[in-house]
C-alpha positions, -999 to +999 in steps of 0.1 A: +479-172+373+483-177+408+467-159+439+504-143+445+509-130+412+475-116+410+478-099+443+515-083+433+497-069+402+469-056+422+493-041+446+513-023+421+480-008+409+471+001+440+504+020+447+502+040+414+464+046+420+473+063+455+500+083+439+476+095+414+452+106+443+479+123+460+488+142+431+452+155+425+448+160+460+479+181+462+469+204+434+463+235+453+491+259+447+503+245+417+504+260+383+483+241+357+517+235+338+532+216+366+502+201+375+498+186+337+537+178+336+531+156+367+501+141+357+513+129+322+537+099+331+513+090+360+484+086+339+504+063+314+517+043+344+479+040+358+466+028+324+493+002+320+489-010+359+451-013+351+457-031+319+476-058+339+452-064+366+441-101+365+406-111+355+394-123+386+359-138+399+345-114+423+330-129+458+295-135+456+287-110+486+306-077+484+308-053+512+298-016+500+326+002+487+335+037+500+329+062+472+330+099+470+296+116+471+284+136+442+288+164+461+324+158+468+330+147+431+311+182+420+335+201+441+365+180+428+356+189+394+351+225+399+384+229+414+401+211+387+386+232+361+395+264+377+430+253+380+432+241+344+414+271+329+426+274+291+441+238+293+409+220+304+389+217+269+400+195+241+386+180+211+381+140+206+365+116+187+340+096+214+345+061+193+373+061+168+359+025+155+324+039+150+326+073+137+291+090+135+277+126+125+282+139+156+324+135+161+344+150+168+331+161+201+349+184+230+362+167+263+372+183+295+403+173+315+383+184+348+359+157+342+384+132+329+404+135+361+376+137+384+358+105+370+392+085+372+398+097+409+360+084+414+366+051+404+401+044+412+395+056+448+367+032+451+386+000+470+415+014+482+404+016+515+395-023+516+428-029+498+446-009+524+430-025+551+448-059+547+486-054+534+488-089+524+456-096+505+433-072+481+399-087+481+390-102+448+360-082+444+381-050+446+403-064+420+373-070+396+357-036+406+392-019+394+395-038+364+358-037+354+358+002+358+390+005+337+374-011+307+340+001+309+345+038+322+378+055+334+400+038+309+387+060+281+389+091+303+427+083+311+435+076+273+419+108+264+434+131+291+471+114+285+465+123+247+453+158+255+482+164+281+507+149+254+495+172+230+500+203+252+533+192+265+545+181+229+536+208+206+512+234+221+511+259+250+537+243+276+570+258+274+604+241+276+612+259+309+582+240+325+594+207+314+631+210+316+636+238+341+645+273+338+683+268+327+679+278+291+702+308+294+728+283+298+724+263+269+724+293+248+759+303+262+772+269+255+761+267+219+732+243+224 
């Protein structure tokens, strides 16, 4: 794969990552239902774009990446936990290939979303610094973090949100608007 194609894939990932961060950062004032509905397709796209990142070699010397501090992560986590309320916790199997006596375990969307934010945000500043070239170490870090950490969080969060939307607590008015009355009159 050529450098131009690698850069295009990395730029597509960076664009979706920025949209993800914007939804998380714009959470104040949203209902948990609207927040989850907005995140569902975005997590799917973020996972897809991360899986498409090229396998590049990082430069020998990498500049230090800007990352949020643990205090900032804790604030984000607590804010997400408060927003999500009853939607936060879910059950999952940690490793579906190697079941052990401790499976299933519970997970939390607040933890998933904050960890994804933590890993995805790393490198976006260096990527934004040059509109034409995303450094190889940034692409490598995004891909590595996806396969070693946040990808698991994204898949579990997507599944939990999908279950909420598909057949649990979210009602159709959240997904399709409040125009259900007109449907009844038309015989739908």
